C-alpha positions in Angstrom: 47.3 177.4 97.4 46.3 173.8 98.2 42.7 174.6 99.1 41.6 175.2 95.6 43.1 172.0 94.0 40.5 169.8 92.4 40.0 166.6 90.3 37.6 166.6 87.4 34.8 164.0 87.5 35.9 162.7 84.1 39.1 161.5 85.9 37.5 160.0 89.0 35.0 158.2 86.7 38.0 156.3 85.3 39.4 155.5 88.8 37.0 156.2 91.7 39.7 155.0 94.1 42.1 157.8 93.1 43.2 160.2 95.9 46.0 162.7 95.9 47.7 164.0 99.1 48.5 167.6 98.3 51.4 169.1 100.3 52.4 172.8 100.2 55.9 173.7 101.5 56.8 177.3 102.0 60.2 178.7 102.8 62.4 175.9 101.4 66.2 176.3 101.2 67.0 173.8 98.5 70.5 172.9 97.3 72.5 170.4 95.4 72.4 166.7 96.3 74.6 165.8 99.2 75.6 162.8 101.3 72.3 163.0 103.3 70.1 162.9 100.1 72.2 160.2 98.6 71.6 158.2 101.8 67.9 158.7 101.4 68.0 157.4 97.9 70.3 154.5 98.6 68.1 153.3 101.5 65.0 153.5 99.4 66.6 151.7 96.5 67.6 148.9 98.7 63.9 148.2 99.5 62.5 149.1 96.0 59.7 146.9 94.7 59.8 145.1 91.4 57.9 146.6 88.4 55.3 143.9 88.7 54.3 145.0 92.2 50.6 145.3 92.6 50.7 149.1 93.3 52.6 149.7 90.1 50.3 147.4 88.1 47.4 149.5 89.3 49.0 152.5 87.6 49.6 150.6 84.5 45.9 149.7 84.4 45.0 153.3 85.0 47.0 154.4 82.0 45.3 151.9 79.8 41.9 153.3 81.0 42.5 156.6 79.2 44.3 155.0 76.1 48.0 155.3 77.1 50.4 152.4 76.6 52.3 152.0 79.9 55.1 150.0 78.3 55.9 153.0 76.1 55.1 155.9 78.4 55.5 154.5 81.9 53.9 155.9 85.1 56.5 157.9 87.0 57.1 155.4 89.8 57.3 152.5 87.3 60.1 154.3 85.5 61.8 155.3 88.7 62.0 151.7 90.2 63.5 150.5 86.9 66.2 153.1 87.2 68.6 152.0 89.9 70.5 153.6 91.3 68.1 156.5 91.3 69.2 159.8 89.8 70.5 162.6 92.0 68.8 165.9 91.1 68.8 168.2 94.1 67.9 167.9 97.8 64.1 168.4 97.5 63.7 166.2 94.4 65.9 163.5 96.0 63.7 163.6 99.1 60.4 163.1 97.2 62.0 160.5 94.9 63.2 158.5 97.9 59.6 158.5 99.4 58.2 157.6 96.0 60.5 154.6 95.7 60.0 153.5 99.3 56.2 153.4 98.9 55.8 152.7 95.2 53.9 156.0 95.0 54.0 158.5 92.2 55.0 161.9 93.5 55.2 165.1 91.6 56.9 168.4 92.7 56.1 171.9 91.3 57.8 175.2 91.9 54.9 177.5 92.9 56.9 180.6 91.7 56.2 179.4 88.2 52.7 178.2 88.7 49.7 180.2 87.4 46.3 179.7 89.1 45.0 176.5 90.6 46.3 173.0 90.0 43.6 170.6 88.6 43.6 167.1 87.2 41.5 166.9 84.0 41.1 165.1 80.7 42.8 167.1 78.0 41.0 168.8 75.1 44.2 168.4 73.1 45.1 172.1 72.5 46.7 172.8 75.9 50.4 173.9 75.6 53.1 171.7 77.3 56.7 172.8 77.3 59.1 169.9 77.0 62.8 169.4 76.1 63.6 167.6 72.9 67.3 167.1 71.8 68.4 169.7 74.3 65.9 172.4 73.2 62.6 173.5 74.7 59.6 172.8 72.5 55.9 173.3 72.9 53.9 170.1 72.6 50.3 169.2 73.3 48.5 166.3 75.0 46.3 163.9 73.2 42.5 164.4 73.4 41.2 162.7 76.5 44.6 162.3 78.1 44.7 162.7 81.9 46.8 165.7 82.7 47.7 168.1 85.6 47.4 171.7 84.5 47.2 175.3 85.7 45.9 178.4 84.0 48.9 178.6 81.6 48.9 175.0 80.3 49.7 171.4 81.1 52.2 170.9 84.0 52.3 167.1 83.8 51.3 164.8 81.0 49.7 161.3 81.2 48.8 161.7 84.9 52.4 161.6 86.1 54.5 160.5 83.2 56.4 163.7 82.3 56.5 167.1 83.9 56.8 170.4 82.0 60.0 172.4 82.1 58.4 175.5 83.5 57.4 174.3 87.0 60.3 171.9 87.8 61.8 172.2 91.2 65.3 173.6 91.0 68.0 174.6 93.6 66.4 178.0 93.6 62.9 176.8 94.5 61.5 178.4 97.7 57.8 177.4 97.7 56.7 174.1 96.3 53.6 171.9 95.7 53.8 168.1 96.0 51.3 165.7 94.6 51.3 162.2 96.2 49.0 160.1 94.0 47.3 157.0 95.4 45.4 154.2 93.8 44.1 151.0 95.5 45.6 148.7 96.8 47.6 151.4 98.6 45.8 152.3 101.8 45.0 155.8 102.8 47.0 155.2 106.0 50.1 154.4 103.9 49.5 157.5 101.8 49.4 159.6 105.0 52.5 157.9 106.3 54.3 158.7 103.0 53.3 162.4 103.4 54.6 162.5 106.9 57.9 161.0 105.7 58.2 163.6 103.0 57.3 166.5 105.4 60.0 165.2 107.7 62.7 165.2 105.0 61.7 168.7 103.9 62.2 169.8 107.5 65.6 168.2 107.6 66.5 170.2 104.5 64.8 173.5 105.7 64.1 173.5 109.5 62.0 176.7 109.1 59.8 175.4 106.3 56.0 175.7 106.7 54.1 172.6 105.6 50.4 172.1 105.0 48.5 169.1 103.6 45.1 167.8 102.5 43.7 164.8 100.7 41.7 165.5 97.5 39.4 162.9 96.0 36.0 162.7 94.4 33.5 165.4 95.4 35.9 167.3 97.6 
């Protein structure tokens, strides 16, 4: 699954420093949040950076580059560090949120059972479907023309780079196989990106000792 993932040149032209560490995890046994996952979140929250940290500012600048207003639709890690204590969702989501907070690194998680085709990061044409929740009901929305989005063959899976995930591919307690996208911009080093991936893989193995994990870094011309 992770071998075919790619980034469109129209995106890397905006931010040539962008890299994504892609992690595939197969054979997860997810479940509700527990004392262990609450501990991961609490430890990360105690060391959370401020919203004006340089790694978060880099994401705010990236949003402005494709016309988004980061004060209105915040990058995921910006929104997360402003929401303390962090939300408890389920074991797997708690794990990647803890790593996201600790490293000021946007991380997305996708349920591969509901994914269609290959993940790719592109600039939207504006007619791609995006399923979201509004006032408690699922609706079909569409990105703006030129917006940076993650998508599969069926539609947009995450709008505005990492702002909001679709309903269809969210990780739930029933998720068995998952895709994680750890998104890096300078000044984060590639070494820290790798370390964050190792931390997430370690937590996934705590949750599911038999899980199989694979990883690769995707960037321009890869």
